C-alpha positions in Angstrom: 21.4 1.5 -20.5 19.6 -1.1 -18.0 16.0 -0.4 -16.8 15.6 -2.4 -13.7 12.3 -3.0 -11.4 12.3 -3.7 -8.2 9.8 -4.7 -5.7 10.3 -3.2 -2.0 8.6 -3.4 1.1 8.7 -1.4 4.1 7.5 -0.1 7.3 6.3 3.6 6.8 6.3 4.1 10.6 9.3 6.6 10.5 9.2 8.1 6.8 7.0 11.3 5.7 5.9 8.6 2.7 7.3 6.9 -0.2 8.0 9.7 -2.3 10.7 12.5 -1.9 9.6 15.7 0.1 12.0 18.9 1.0 12.9 17.6 4.5 13.6 14.2 3.7 13.4 11.0 4.8 11.1 9.0 2.7 11.4 5.8 1.8 12.4 7.3 -2.1 15.3 8.8 -0.4 16.6 5.8 1.4 16.5 3.8 -1.9 18.1 6.5 -4.2 21.0 6.7 -1.4 21.5 3.1 -1.3 22.0 2.9 -5.1 24.3 5.6 -4.8 26.4 4.0 -2.5 26.4 0.8 -4.6 26.9 1.8 -7.9 28.1 5.9 -7.3 25.4 6.7 -9.6 22.6 9.6 -8.2 19.6 8.4 -9.9 15.8 8.7 -9.5 13.4 6.4 -9.0 10.3 5.8 -10.2 7.3 4.6 -8.3 4.4 2.9 -9.0 2.4 5.5 -6.6 2.7 7.5 -3.7 2.0 6.7 0.2 1.5 9.3 2.4 3.5 9.3 5.7 2.8 6.3 8.1 1.7 4.7 4.9 3.1 0.7 4.6 4.0 -1.4 1.4 4.0 -5.2 1.4 5.0 -4.9 -2.5 5.9 -1.6 -3.9 7.4 -1.6 -7.4 9.8 1.1 -8.6 12.1 1.3 -11.6 15.5 3.2 -12.4 17.6 3.0 -15.4 21.2 2.3 -14.4 24.8 1.7 -16.5 25.8 -0.6 -13.7 26.9 -3.9 -14.8 26.0 -5.5 -11.6 24.3 -9.1 -12.0 20.8 -9.0 -11.6 21.3 -11.8 -8.8 23.0 -9.4 -6.9 20.9 -6.0 -6.2 18.5 -7.2 -3.9 21.2 -8.7 -1.2 23.6 -5.8 -2.2 21.1 -2.8 -1.3 19.3 -4.8 1.5 23.0 -4.2 3.3 23.0 -0.7 2.8 19.1 0.0 3.3 17.3 0.4 7.1 16.7 -2.6 8.6 12.1 -1.3 8.0 13.0 -1.3 4.0 13.4 -4.4 2.4 14.3 -5.4 -1.4 12.1 -8.5 -2.4 12.5 -8.8 -5.9 14.6 -7.7 -9.5 14.2 -7.7 -13.1 15.5 -6.2 -16.0 12.8 -4.7 -17.9 12.4 -2.6 -21.7 13.4 0.7 -21.8 9.9 2.3 -22.1 9.0 0.2 -18.9 7.5 2.9 -16.6 6.2 1.4 -13.3 3.4 3.9 -12.7 2.2 3.8 -16.3 2.6 0.2 -16.7 0.9 -0.7 -14.1 -2.8 -2.5 -14.6 -4.0 -3.0 -10.9 -2.9 -2.2 -7.5 -4.5 -3.9 -4.3 -4.6 -1.9 -1.1 -5.4 -3.6 2.4 -6.6 -1.4 5.3 -6.6 -3.1 9.2 -8.5 -2.2 11.9 -7.8 -4.4 15.2 -11.9 -3.9 16.3 -10.5 -6.0 19.9 -10.9 -4.6 23.0 -7.5 -3.7 23.6 -5.0 -2.4 21.0 -1.9 -5.3 19.9 0.8 -3.8 21.3 2.9 -5.6 19.0 1.1 -4.4 15.9 0.3 -0.6 16.9 2.5 0.6 14.4 0.1 -1.5 11.8 -3.5 -1.5 12.8 -6.0 1.3 13.6 -7.7 0.3 16.8 -11.5 0.9 17.0 -12.7 0.5 20.9 -16.3 0.4 20.2 -18.6 -2.7 18.6 -19.3 -2.8 15.2 -21.3 -4.3 12.9 -19.2 -6.4 10.6 -21.6 -7.4 8.2 -23.1 -4.3 7.4 -19.4 -2.9 6.5 -19.3 -6.5 4.5 -22.5 -5.0 2.8 -21.5 -1.5 2.3 -18.2 -2.6 0.1 -20.0 -4.3 -2.4 -21.7 -1.1 -3.6 -18.3 0.3 -4.5 -17.0 -2.4 -7.1 -18.0 -1.1 -10.6 -16.8 2.2 -12.1 -17.6 5.1 -10.7 -16.8 9.3 -10.2 -14.8 8.9 -6.7 -14.8 12.3 -6.4 -16.4 12.0 -2.5 -14.2 9.8 -1.8 -10.9 11.8 -2.9 -8.8 14.4 -0.8 -10.3 18.4 -1.5 -6.5 18.6 -2.2 -6.7 15.9 -5.2 -5.3 17.5 -8.1 -6.4 14.9 -10.9 -9.0 16.4 -13.2 -10.7 13.4 -13.6 -11.8 11.2 -10.4 -13.8 8.7 -12.4 -12.0 4.6 -11.7 -12.5 1.3 -11.9 -12.9 -1.0 -8.5 -12.4 -4.7 -9.7 -12.5 -5.8 -5.9 -13.5 -5.2 -2.5 -14.0 -7.4 0.2 -13.5 -7.9 4.1 -12.0 -10.7 6.2 -11.8 -11.0 9.8 -9.3 -12.8 11.9 -10.6 -14.1 14.9 -7.7 -15.8 16.0 -6.5 -13.5 18.3 -9.3 -12.9 20.0 -9.4 -13.7 24.2 -11.5 -16.8 25.2 -15.1 -15.5 26.7 -14.5 -12.3 25.9 -17.6 -11.2 24.0 -16.5 -7.9 23.3 -13.5 -8.9 21.2 -14.5 -8.5 17.7 -11.1 -10.0 15.6 -9.3 -8.2 13.2 -10.7 -6.6 10.1 -9.0 -6.5 6.6 -10.5 -4.9 3.6 -9.0 -5.7 0.6 -9.4 -3.1 -2.2 -8.4 -3.5 -6.1 -8.6 -1.0 -8.8 -6.9 0.5 -11.8 -5.8 3.5 -9.5 -6.7 5.4 -6.8 -7.2 9.0 -5.6 -5.3 10.8 -2.6 -6.6 9.7 0.5 -9.5 7.2 -1.1 -9.2 4.2 0.5 -8.8 6.0 3.9 -12.2 7.7 3.0 -13.5 4.9 2.5 -12.6 3.2 5.7 -13.9 6.3 7.6 -17.2 5.9 5.8 -17.4 2.2 6.2 -16.4 2.7 10.1 -19.4 4.9 10.3 -21.5 2.1 9.2 -20.6 -0.4 11.3 -21.1 2.2 14.0 -25.1 2.2 13.0 -24.4 6.5 11.6 -24.8 5.3 8.0 -26.8 2.2 6.2 -24.5 0.1 3.6 -26.8 1.4 1.3 -25.7 5.2 1.8 -22.8 4.2 -0.1 -24.7 4.9 -3.2 -25.9 7.8 -2.6 -22.3 9.1 -1.6 -20.6 8.3 -4.8 -23.8 9.8 -6.6 -23.2 12.9 -4.5 -19.7 13.6 -6.0 -18.8 16.0 -3.0 -16.1 14.9 -0.2 -18.8 16.5 2.4 -21.1 13.4 2.1 -18.3 11.0 3.0 -16.8 10.0 6.4 -13.5 11.3 8.0 -10.1 9.9 7.0 -8.9 7.1 8.2 -5.5 7.2 10.1 -2.8 6.1 7.4 -1.4 3.9 9.9 -3.9 1.0 8.6 -3.3 1.4 5.3 -0.7 -1.1 3.1 -0.3 -1.3 -0.1 -0.6 -5.0 -1.1 0.3 -5.2 -4.5 0.8 -4.0 -8.0 0.1 -6.0 -11.2 1.9 -6.3 -14.2 1.6 -8.0 -17.5 5.6 -8.6 -17.8 4.9 -10.8 -20.4 4.7 -7.8 -22.4 8.0 -6.7 -21.7 9.5 -9.9 -22.1 11.7 -9.3 -18.6 14.4 -11.3 -17.4 13.6 -14.2 -14.4 12.7 -11.9 -11.0 15.9 -12.3 -8.8 14.3 -13.4 -5.7 17.0 -12.8 -2.4 15.0 -13.7 0.7 16.5 -16.8 0.8 19.8 -15.8 0.5 19.6 -12.7 2.9 18.5 -15.2 5.6 21.7 -17.1 5.4 23.7 -14.5 6.1 22.9 -13.0 9.4 25.3 -9.9 8.8 22.9 -8.5 5.4 19.5 -9.9 7.0 16.8 -7.1 7.3 14.9 -8.6 9.9 
């Protein structure tokens, strides 16, 4: 029995999240169906974590056990030919039997994108939260620094969270601003704001609640130092609203693969681009 670990990228706009739901139409459903079509096996994949409806992933990781003898280098191309165009397998590797994509993860990074220009980007509207008002971006940059460290993040967790322990460690949180799409001579355009946040784990809606709170800081409704008081409150009502899911993207999941002595990763993007019939672009 082989244990395969794969990295997938997807646009979550048209899906009910990553994990299987009773109503179907999730990323997991489509991945498992593609594997069934390829190998004839009915398997359950293990994702590195859940993403909500409308949330995207640049590099989500999953693993599964298979009896298939298909060569490692053929998996990406074969699965991409059976997946919808907005789901793409980027990488495949073979790992030890005990590898678990969620339990073995060391760090996760999320990116949240806010379009702070006067008008939304029609082409990226499904990937960005458009904020029509002026924001104090410097205040938001200061506010995120108070999130770094090991804290009880109950204030930034959904009231429906089932986790008994809300203590997490945030290793890095910072904001980058891309002004390349600002219109010349239009001071109202502030650019595209991207929050990157890296931690050892995240609670339900945690990043989206952080974003909703940061937007209140940017709007002048809160001061940057208020983040400290919100953390100390350990009360969801102390934080801001939950931002829309469409601006959120699982950016990266990190592992120490040297512990598992895997086979070298198999990259299939070049192969896909060479064969238009199998292209997922």
